[in-house]
ZAKE-706421 format. One record per residue: x, y, z of N, C-alpha, C in turn. Coordinates in pm, whole numbers, plus 50000, padded with zeros to 5 digits. Example, Ala and Ser with C-alpha at 12.3 -4.5 7.8 and 13.67 -1.06 7.14 Angstrom:
BEGIN
513194943150780512304955050780513204967050780;512854977550708513674989450714512905000350787;
//
This chain:
BEGIN
965921836074727965321835474860966371833974968;967571829874930968621827875030969211841175071;969841841075187970491853075238971781855375159;972081867775119973311870475044974541865875121;975581860875052976801856275120977391867175208;977921862975319978611872175407977711880975489;976421878075492975501886875564975291882875709;975821871575752975701867875893976501877775975;975861884676070976551895576139977571890576238;978761896276241979721892976346979271898876478;979671892876589979331898276720979961912076734;979141921876765979651935276786979961942776658;979571937376542979891943776416979041956076390;979451963776289978711975776255977511972276169;976481979876183975311977676099974051979676178;972941978376109971631979976173971031966276194;971191960376313970851946276333969391943076320;968521952976332967111949476323966481953876192;967301958576101966801962475970966961950875872;966261951575759966281940275666967591938975593;967871926875540969021925275453968831933075322;969891934675242969761942475119968631937275031;967861946774975966781943074885965451941674955;965441942575087964171941075159963301953175135;962001951175154961061962175137961321972675244;961581985175206961911995175307960691998775389;960892002675513959762006675597959122019175542;957862021675574957172033475522957952046275554;958062054975452958692068175465960192067475485;960792055575476962242054475493962882051775357;963752060375309964392058175180965382046775188;965682040275075966672029475076968012034675126;968732026075200970012029775257971102020375205;972362024975206973452016075166973512003875258;973851992375199973881980075278975091979875370;974861975375492975951972875586976171957975597;976961953475693977231939175705975991930975733;974961937275789973701929875808972561939575800;972341944575677971281954475661971891967575622;971211978275654971691991275610971942000275730;973092006575738973292016675840972502029075805;972342037675894971602049975863970662053475977;969382056075944968462061576045968162051976158;968462038976141968122029576246969362024276317;970492030976300971732026376363972492038276415;973052037076533973812048076592975272047776552;975692036576490977082035576449978012031376560;977472028876677978322025376791978262010476820;977752002576727977661988176749976241983776731;976041970876719974721965676687973651969376785;973941970476912972951975377006973611983677112;974651990377071975332000377155976091994177271;976191980977275976891974777388977881964277342;977961961577213978871951377163978341937377176;977021935477203976481921977209976291916877068;975171916477009975041911176874973761915576811;973661916376679972511922076614971351912576596;970241918076557969071909976525967981918776473;967081914276387965831920976362965421923476220;964151926276203963531929476076962451939976098;962061947275993960981956876010959641949976022;958711956976075957371951476092956511961276165;955791957076266954851965876330955021965976479;954201974076541954151974276686953621960976735;954351954176814953851942476883953411931476791;952551922876843952071911476768950701914576711;950541912276581949321916176513948251905476522;947031908976563945971899276556945771895176411;945611882776384945421878176248944451866776244;943961863376126942891853676119943291839576152;944541836076136944881822176154946091821176244;945891817676367947001817876459946831807876571;947991802876617947991792476719949281792976797;949241790276928950441791877007951401780176997;952621782677037953631772177032953271760577121;952581763077232952191752277320950771747377292;950161752777189948841747977152947711754077231;947841766877269946801772977347946091784077273;945621782077156944831792977101944761793276951;943671798576903943491800276759942381810176738;942521818576638941391827276608941791840276546;940801848776526941081861676468940121871976526;940611884676535939781895076591938781899876488;937701905976532936671910176439937051922176353;937981930476400938251942676327939021939876199;938771948076097939511946875972940851953575988;941911946975940943251952375957943641960775837;944471970875859944941978975747945791970775652;945751974475524946481966975424947881972875406;948861963975388950241968075364950771960875241;951691966875171952231960275051953001947775088;952971937974999953741925875019955211928975005;956041921175076957471923075065957991916074939;959171920074896959761913474783960071899074820;959741890174733959851876074761961281872274800;961421866174916962691860474955963591869575035;963261882375048964161891275120963511898375237;962291901875223961671910075325961521902675456;961521909775565961261903875696959781901675713;959391894875819957961893775847957361907575864;956241910475797955621923675807954221922675862;953881931975948952551932876006952151947476010;950861950376002950431964376014950791969976150;950971983076162951351988976291950231987976392;950621985876517949651985776627949511999776682;948292004176709948122017576765948462018276912;948572006876979948732007077124950172005377168;951072002277076952482001677111952881988677177;954191987177201954711974777259954561974377409;954891962677466954871961277610956191965877670;956241965977801957481968677871957571983177911;957011992177833956652005077882955242003177929;954621992477872953321987977918952181993377837;951281984377796949971988777749949091989477871;948241999477877947442001277996945971999877963;945341990178028943911988678010943191990478143;943661983278245943001984178374941521981578363;940741989178437939291987378437938661992578309;939402000278229938842004978103938611993578007;939101981778041938881970177956937421966977936;936551971378022935131968678005934601975077877;935231986177835934831992377709935141982977594;936331976877598936701967377494935741955577496;935401950877616934471939677627933131942977563;932691955277577931421959277518931481958477366;932621962177309932781961377164932811946877118;933451938277197933521924277160932151917777160;931271922777243929961916477255929231916177122;929451926177038928781926776908929151914676824;930411910576832930891899676750930541886176812;930411885876943930261873277013928841867977016;927901875476962926521871276972926311857476912;927001854576804926831841576739928031832676764;928931836776851930181829476870930131819676984;931301813477007931411803477113931771809977244;931821801977347932091807677477932781798177570;932611800377696933341793077796932421788377905;932701776477955931891771278066932311777878194;931371780678280931681784378416930471781678503;930711780478631929641776878723928691788478744;927441785378778926491795978808926831802378940;926371814278958926651821479081926291836079064;926871844579148926621858979142926981864379005;926071871678943926321876678808926991890278809;927471894478924928191907178930927301918978961;926021916678968925131927878991925031931979136;925461923179227925311926479368926611926479442;927641932379385928951932279447928991941879566;929761938079666929961946579782931451947479810;931871958579866933271960579896933631953780028;934771946880027935251940480150936391948680207;936561948280337937611955980403938941948780386;940031956780380941361950980376941691943980247;940921946180143941231940180014940821925780002;940091920280097939681906280090938191905080121;937541895480057936181892380097936251883680221;935181883480296935181875880420935061860980397;934431856980287934231842680261935431836680190;935961825180238937071818580170936571811380047;937491807279957937071799479841936381786779885;935331783079816934581771179853934021764579729;933811751479732933191744879617931821750679591;931501752679463930211758279427929131747579432;928041749879503926981739879510925971740979397;926181750879305925141753379206925681752479064;926441742179036927011740778903925951736578802;925921743778690925041739878580925741729078500;925291716878511925951705878443925831706878292;924791712978241924661714878098924491702178021;924121691178086924001678478015922771670978067;921631677378053920391671678104920131657678053;919291650478123919021636578090918291635177957;917531645377919916801644677794917531651777682;916801654077572917391660877457917301675877467;916461680977556916311695377572916371699077719;916811711477742916791716877877915391721677911;915231726878032913911731478077913361742577987;914251750377926913781761277841913561757077697;913701744177669913441739077535914631738977442;915801743777487916991743677402917641729877403;918331726877294918991713877281920151712877378;920291701777445921391699977539922681696777464;923821699777525925101695977463925191680877439;924651672977530924691658577512923931654377386;922751660177365921961656877247922631661877121;923281673377129923971678677011925141669676972;925911665177071927031656077042926531643076981;925421637977032924851625576977924421627476832;923841638976801923411641676663924611642876570;925701648976618926911650076538927471636276507;927531627776608928111614376592927241605276506;925951607876506925031599376429925251600676279;925811611876235925981614276092927451615376052;928371611776141929791613076104930181602376002;931181605675924931611597175814932801588675855;933101578075781934261569675812935541577975817;936361575375917937611582675933937491595076018;936281599376046936081611176130936031607376277;936601615976361936571613676505935191616276562;934991612076685933741614676755933781628276824;932611633876841932471645076934932351638677072;933421638777147933441631777276932511638177377;932551651377385931651658477477931671673377448;930581679777484930421694177469929971700077602;930271712677622929751719877739929181733277691;928291738677770927791752177742928091761177860;928021774177836928371783977940927481782478063;926181783578042925251781778154925201793178252;925801804678221925851815778316925471828778249;924671836678317924331850178274925451859278322;926311863578231927491871378267927181886178281;928061893578349927891908078356928011914278217;927521926178203927591933278076929041934478031;929301931677906930671932277854931361918877849;930821908677919931401895477913932591893678006;933251882277993934371878778079935451871478000;936701873178044937811865877985937821851378034;938381842777950938531828677983940011825678002;940341817878104941721814178132941861798978129;942991794278077943201780078055943001776977908;942791764077873942701752777964944071748178014;944051742078132945221735578189944911720878206;945911712478194945721698078200946521692378317;945841684578399946481677778513945991663378512;946841654278466946391640478451945281639678348;944151634078386943031632878295941961643378324;942401654578381941481665478414941811677878331;940771683878274940891696378198940301707378285;941041718178306940611728678398940521742078326;939451749378353939281762978302938891772178417;939121784978397938741794978497938121806878427;937021811778485936391823678431935461829778535;935421843178535934531850078628934971846778769;934151840178850934591836578984934551821479008;934771813578901934701799078915935841792278841;936431782378903937401773578840936761759778834;936861752978718936161740378698937091729878640;937021717878695937771706678643936841696478579;937141692278455936321682678382937131669878356;936431659078343937051646878293937361648678145;938621646478107938991647777967938311637177881;937891626277943937291615177869935871617977827;935041622377922933621623977892933041637377932;933861646677984933371659978018932651661078150;932611650278227931961650978358932651661278446;931861669178517932431678878609933001671478729;934321671678744934971664878855934991673378980;935111686478962935061695579077934831709779028;934321718079114934211732479089934661739879213;935301751079193935771759379303935281773479282;934521778379377934041792279372935131801179431;935671810279349936681819679396936031830579481;936781836579574936201847379655935911859879574;936661861879463936451873279375936691868579232;936571877679135936701873878995938161871778954;938361862178864939691859978806940031871478712;941301875678711941701886878627943041884678557;943711873478582944961870178513945321855878549;946171849578465946601835878492947761832178403;948671823578449949751818578362949201809378254;949971807478148949551798478041949761783878077;950671780978170950971767178208950921765478359;950561753678408950621750778551952001745178586;952201741978714953421735178755953371720578710;954491713678719954561699678677953661690878762;953421694778887952561686678975951121691878979;950731700278880949331703978866948831714878957;949651725278980949211736779059949171748978967;948221757778992948131770378919947921781479020;948381793478988948131805379070947421815378983;946221819279024945401828678948945541842679004;945501852678916945321866278962943841868478984;943461873479101942061876179130941941890279185;940741895679181940511909379225940481910279377;940711922279427940831924079572939501924279645;938401925879571937091926179635936041922979530;934791923279572933681920779480933001933779437;933631945179463933041957879425933251960479277;932511969979222932621973079080933961979179043;934651985279140935961991279111937081982879170;936881969779175937891960779231939191961579153;940301958279221941641959579168942281945679159;943031943279052943651930079032945011929879100;945011926779231946281926379305946311915179409;945521904779388945521893079475945901880679396;946451870779464946801857979403946101846779478;945661836679404944991825079464945571812379402;946161803779486946681791079438945571780779436;945541772279330944531761879316945231748979274;944861737979339945351724679301944431719479190;944971717779070944161713878956943691699378963;944351691279041943961677179053942761675479145;942771682679257941711680979357940671691979354;941001703479296940081714879300940101722379431;941081719679515941171726479645941921739679632;941431749679705942101762679709943241762179808;944371767779770945511768779859945641782779915;946861787779918947121800779978946551812179894;946281823179962945881835679897946751846779950;947161855779860948091866279902947811878979822;947961890279888947861903179822949251909079806;949511915779695950801922079674950571936679636;951581944879653951431959279632951611962879485;950721971379436950881977579304950891992679327;952091998279325952272012179366952382021479246;951682032579251951802042779149950912040079029;950702050478949949782049578836950272039778730;951582040078700952102031278596951932016678635;952262013578758952131999778805950671995778814;949842004978862948442001678883947661999278755;948062005778646947312004778521947891994778422;949091990178445949741981578346949141967578346;949231960978230948791947178218949641938178307;949061926878346949811916978422950291905978329;951571902578341952141891378267952531880878369;951761869978377952021859578475952721847678408;953531840678485954231828978433954571819778548;954761806978517955201797078615956461790478564;957501790978647958771784378618959131775878738;959111762678719959361753378829958341756078940;958791759179062957881761579174957711776579200;957911784779098957811799279112956741804879020;955901813579072954971821178990955391835678994;955441842078877955841855978870954671864378819;954591876578870953581886178828954311898578779;954431899878648955161910978590954251922178548;954761934278558954081945978505955111956478469;954691968478437955571978278376956871980378451;956831981678581957991986278655958711975478735;958141963378746958771953178829958051939878813;958651929778871958031916478879958141911679022;957061905879073957081899479204956991884479185;957751876979266957811862479254957421855779385;956641845079375956161837779492956361822779469;956581815479576956691800979566955291795179553;955081787179449953751781879423953281772879536;954151764879590953761754979690953231761079818;953801772479862953361778079991953141793079991;953351799879879953091814179871954201823079923;955331817279961956431825280015956931835179910;957211847579954957771857679865959211853879835;959561852679707960911848879666961751860879627;961191869979552961891882379521960891892479468;961301905179471960501916179419961371924679330;961441937579359962251946479278963711942679293;964401940979180965791936779180966721948779187;967981946779226968941957879230969171963579091;969421976579085969741982878958968551989178890;968801995378774967762002678703966951993978608;967371981478587966691972478495965831962578572;964551961878537963611953178606962851944478506;962721931378533961901922978444960441927078451;959781927178334958351930278333957521918378288;958141906978266957391894978232958311883378201;957841871178230958571858878202957751850378105;958401840278049957701829777976957651817478065;956491810878072956361798878153957191787578093;957621778378179958371766878132959571764078221;960311753478189961451749578273962591759578270;962721767578162963771777678152963141791378173;963621798878273963011811678308963651822878226;963031825978111963481836878025962571848878049;963171860478072962411872478107962741883878012;961801893178000962021905877932962151916678039;963181925078026963431935378127963461949078062;963071959178139963061972978095963981981078186;964801989578126965781997478201965402012178195;965242018378309964912032478314966102040678265;965842050178178966902058878126966592073278160;967572081878135967362096078164966322101978070;966272096877949965292101877852963922095777880;962892103577866961542098777891960912092377767;961562094177651960932089777527961192075177494;962012068377571962252054277544962792047377668;962672034377669963282025877772964152015677701;965312012877757966162002577701965681988977750;965641979377659965131966077692966241955677690;966011945077765966941933877773966181920777771;966861910177729966381896477749967301890177852;966721883877953967521878378062967111863978093;968061856278138967731843678204967931845978353;966901842578430966881845578573966591832878651;967281831078763966991819878853965631822678917;964601814478888963271817778938963141816479090;964071809679156963981808179301964611819779376;965571826879312966291837479383966201851079316;965861851479187965871864079114967231867779060;968251859279079969591862279031969621861578878;970151872078816970261872478670971461864078628;971231854078542972291844978501972981849478374;972281855878284972891862678170971931873378118;972491882578042971711893777988972081896177842;971091897677760971281901977621970671915877609;971461925577574971001939377566970441942177427;969231946977423968561950177297969011963877249;969141964977118969581977577062968601988877095;969152000677116968342012377149967252014477045;966062017277093964932019777004964062007576981;964551995477018963781983177001963291978377137;962141971977137961561967177262961121952677247;961191945577357960731931677360959211931777368;958561925977268957091925677265956551912477317;957161901277275956671888077314957851878477319;957691867877396958631856777397957931845177328;958261843077200957591832677124957971818777174;959181817277219959651804377270960801806877366;960821799477477961911800677574962981789977553;962651779377479963611768677452963201761677323;963801765477210964841775577187964321789677209;965241799177226964841812777260964541820677133;963271824177115962821831876998962011843677051;962441855777017961891867977075961311876876966;960141882476990959551892576902959961906376952;960541914376862960991927876894960241937876808;960001949576861959281959676784959871973576804;959641981876706959741996376718958712001876622;958422014876625957342019976539957492015476395;956432008676346956312003976208957361993676171;957991987476269959011977476240958851965676336;959241954176286959091941776363960281932876334;960841926576434961971917576418961731904976500;962291893876453962251881476530963681877076554;964081877376679965441874676725965541860376776;966651853776745966931840376798968231841076878;968201836377002969381836277088969831821877114;971111820477143971621807677191971211805677336;971371793477386970961790477523971751798477626;972941803377589973751811277682973501826177670;972501830077590972141844177580972871851877473;973691845377393974381852277284973521851977158;973811861377069973051862376944973261849876859;972161844776802972231833276711971911837576568;970751843376547970381848176415969101856176426;968601860876311967301867276303966571861076185;965251861276189964461854976084964151864975975;964131860075850963771868775739963241860275625;962521866975533962031860475414960701853675435;960381844475345959111837575350958011845575283;956781840975294955671847175220955221860575275;955531863675400955091876375458953631876175500;953151887575551951791889075602951491878275706;952371877275804952221867075907951131870776007;950461860676057949321862676145949671857776285;949901867076375950231863676513949281871376604;948711864476701947781870876795948171866676935;948141876177028948591873577165947511877577265;947761874677393946761877677497946251891877488;947141901277464946731915277464945801918577348;945761909677248944851911477136943501904777159;943451894877250942251886677264941521888877395;942221893977495941621895077628941591909377675;940731911977773940641925277831941631926677945;941821916078025942731916378138943791905478122;945031908978153946111899378143946751899478006;948071899378000948781899577872950111892377887;950061879177898951271871377915952191872677795;953491871477819954461872777712954611860077629;954071848877677954251836077609952931830477556;952011839177523950651834877492950311835377343;951281838177257950951841077118950531828677040;949551830676953949111820276862949671823276724;949721813076640950241814776506951711811576494;952361807076604953771803976603954031790976679;955131784276645955581772276716957061770776691;957771764576785959211763076773959621748776801;960491743376715961131730576737962591732776771;963371721976777964771723076816965551732276725;965321731676594966071740076502965181746676396;963871746376419962941752076320961871760276390;961541771576330960461780076380959381780676275;958121780176318956991779776226956081791776251;955561797476143954671808876156953581808076048;952351810976089951221810875996951041824575932;950541824575810950161837075744948661838575751;948201850575723946761852175711946351848575569;945051846575547944551843375414944721855375323;944971852575196945121863475100943811871075085;942721863775072941411869975053940361860975119;939891865175235938901857175308937611855775229;937171866675163935921866275089935981856274974;937171854674918937321845374807937511831074856;937581829374986937721815975041939131810475032;940121819375022941501814675013941941808075143;942921799275130943551793575248944701802375293;945601796775370946761804275416948001795475402;949121799975455950371792475449950971791175588;951761780875606952621779675723954051779575670;954881788675722956271789975679957191784575786;958271778075743959281772875834960571780675816;961271783275929962521790675929963601782375998;964791782475942965931775876004966471784976114;966521780076236966931788476349968431790976350;969201783576273970641785976267971011796676167;970251797676059970551807475955969551818875948;968351816676002967291826675993966491825975865;966901817775770966261817275640964921810075644;963971814975566962741807475541963101795775451;962711783575491963141771675418962041765275335;960801765375380959711759675303958381764975352;957351763175273955991766675313955051755475271;953931754475340952831745775297951581754375289;950691750775199949471758575176948261750575222;947371757175290946171750575342945121748875232;944131740375256943001739675162942211752675161;941381754275060940511765875053939641766775178;939541778575234938671781775348939041774375476;940141767075476940531759475596941971762875633;942191773575706943551777775740944261767675829;945571767175814946421758975900947101767976003;947191763076126947781770876233948741762176313;950011766176329950931758476413950451757776557;950521745876616950181743976757951451742676840;952181731976816953421729176888954141718076812;955351714876857956081703776797956021691776891;956081679976833956021667676911956741656776833;957781651176895958521640576829959161644776698;959581657376690960211662376569959241666576462;957961665176485956951669176387956171681276436;955631688676340954811700276372953341696076379;952691699376489951251697376500950551710376465;949521709476381948801721276334947301719076351;946591730176362945131729676360944651733376222;943811724776164943161727376037941781732976067;941521745176027940251751576058939091745175985;937901746776040936691741475978936151751275875;935481745975777934771753975676933331749075671;932511755475591931121751375581931061736875532;930441728475613930291714175583931621706775571;932671712575629933981706075632934551707475773;934791696175836935321696575972936791700175973;937241705576084938661708376104939361696376163;940431698876237941121687876301942571691076329;943301680876375944711681976409945521674976301;946511681976245947361676576140948801675776189;949551666376134950961664476168951801665676043;952901673176053953751675875937955211673975976;956011666975895957441665475924958151678975927;959251679676000960011692176010960601696275877;960651687075781961171690075648960091694975552;958851695875599957751700275515957141688675439;956461691975329955851681475248954371680275272;953891667875284952461664975298952141661775444;951061667375493950681664675631949671653275639;949611647175756948641636675785947671641875890;946411637875878945431641575980945531631876098;945741637276215945821629376337944431627476397;943681638276403942291637976447941491646076346;940561639676276939731646676179938361649176241;938031661676264936741664976323935621662176223;934481657576270933391654276177932841666476105;932481664575979931871675475902930571680075965;929861670876030928601674376095928791683776214;930051685576257930341694776368930901708076318;930911710276185931551722276132930881735076180;929571735076190928871747176238929231749976383;929291739476465929701740976604931131746376611;932021740276534933421743876538933651758376495;932951762576391933111776176341932461786476433;931621781976523930941791176614931791795876730;932941789376755933791793376866934521806376832;934461815876923935161828576903936611826976945;937541829176852938971828076878939281816176968;938951804076925939121792777016940581789677045;940841785477168942111779277202942021764877157;943061759977090943081746277043944171738777117;943811727877181944781719577252944691705277202;945821698777190945861684677152946641677177259;945941668977336946531662177451946031647777455;946961638377462946641624177476945651619377369;945861623677246945031618877137943681625577124;943421635577206942151642777199942401657477166;941501663477091941581677677062940491685077138;940831696877188939901704777269939821718877212;938591723777194938351737577154937711744777272;938301755877310937701764677410937861778977362;937101787977418937141801777372938041810077461;938451821677411939281830777489938441841177563;937211842877522936311852377589934881848977551;933961851877640932561849477611931761861877646;930781864777562929901876177585928651873977502;927681882477521926431881477447925391890277509;924181889477456923081897377510921961887977553;921151892677644920041884777698920561871377747;920051860377692920451847077739921391839977642;921911847177543922721840677440923991834477498;924641841577591925891836077644925641823677730;924441822377783924131810577865924161797977780;923641798777659923571787177570924811785277483;925751794577492926941793677409927731781077441;928121773577337928971761877356930371766677393;930881761377501932111766677558933301757477542;933101744477544934181734777524933671723777432;934511719777340934211708277255935431699377252;935231686477275936321676777275936061666277168;937101663177090936991653276983938071642577001;937771630476958938751619676965938191606776910;939011596576902938601583776846938321573476956;
//
């Protein structure tokens, strides 16, 4: 399972930096090649250096982008779930040598851009079939989208205002007016039968809204003090993390269409919202919201010029007091506190198309070339206040930056057709290593796999990073047989897979984030078996349950569609990434569940 001696690539050395080490499973239709200093030279190497610039090599074969998989969770703890579609089967890699492998994506990597635009409603319609029995998201009642009107100048005339018609979803009795069980009564019933050692169902919420056909994406949750905030449709809502009481609601002037994964340190978020309430509205406005008070701040429109810019996904991020809006051809940056424009298109042919949120501003950039069949990609550290590039790592020709799994330490997902690599950089932007080995069939799902609008680069589930260890979940071997899955750990200094842990039957484990040197994971629920939050030492071994969800809540827990899982201040929160349904089903869908002791 160890890497062969002498395989650590020298800076600027010859070889194919993104191909597997000797003995790895060859990519489809590619014959075995003679081994080079780090892999095999041949069809994937130009012979002019690891990435044609003398920087340093990295990579493994795999697939286009990040593959939706059944068991996945983000490094910051924002997500878990699996898509409804069945994935194509691929052969397992040889034990101990193969790189992480995923089936090919038909839609390709980002940075040249995946384009959904308004066509995302088609995807939403397909999702509705799966969501009929699934979970959803809370949002305030209001216009259901059936009576939209176009506003002049890209803005509606009415400013953001608190919504006076919030459906509290927690009636005083056990049933609502229509005879359905209230979330309060359901939580009480769960707690009445919980077993010793199981946490309480602290509070539940339901959607309470008749959504437009095709459903709506959910953004958040974000945490500001003891307030949990979500955004969906045209409403942003703040709840008490303790008991789920609605602390405030804000009615947006138009629908939300994108959002960063993290807020600022002082609890501010900037949402992407549509330019009007018409059916053909465009996502080119920004709205700042104070998560502590629920007050709307500045609103600003920015230009999206040309077909490529207009159709590309938005990748939003917050770094310090800067919010960036990345897309295929450029990134625009604004100061969160007052909306001031900080930078737009940068000098030169290389432009960032997305950042990762956090204290370190790591960006993916695309460089226009004379050839139309590819774009050269880079990883950059950029001053978020000025746009000044502080260092650049040039990616080898033919490879593209698909996702930023972690900005500190820097772990990057790279793709080319039918190949996938995971690159690790040092803090100064130099090559550190690449990951290889482990059980294979890794399950990673990102915004572009779960949502119709918005595709942040730092949104992937199924991965987590510590100071010197990277964690990745696999999918179950056989879901019908009730198999569990594995979580694999990789040494970030050597790239080697170091250990794995196996989940119980029917209860997959998913990395959330690291805390105090330990890995926090979500243990999925099974029939009559509650899930929960588990903690595992960085050295592997046996995990401990931090929060054990009650078995009596297993049906509720399993009903959430691709839930985001967050663990904050001793409480676990389940929310959905999208909600849809037919007739009144989405109204009664449970949208948030909080557990704790």
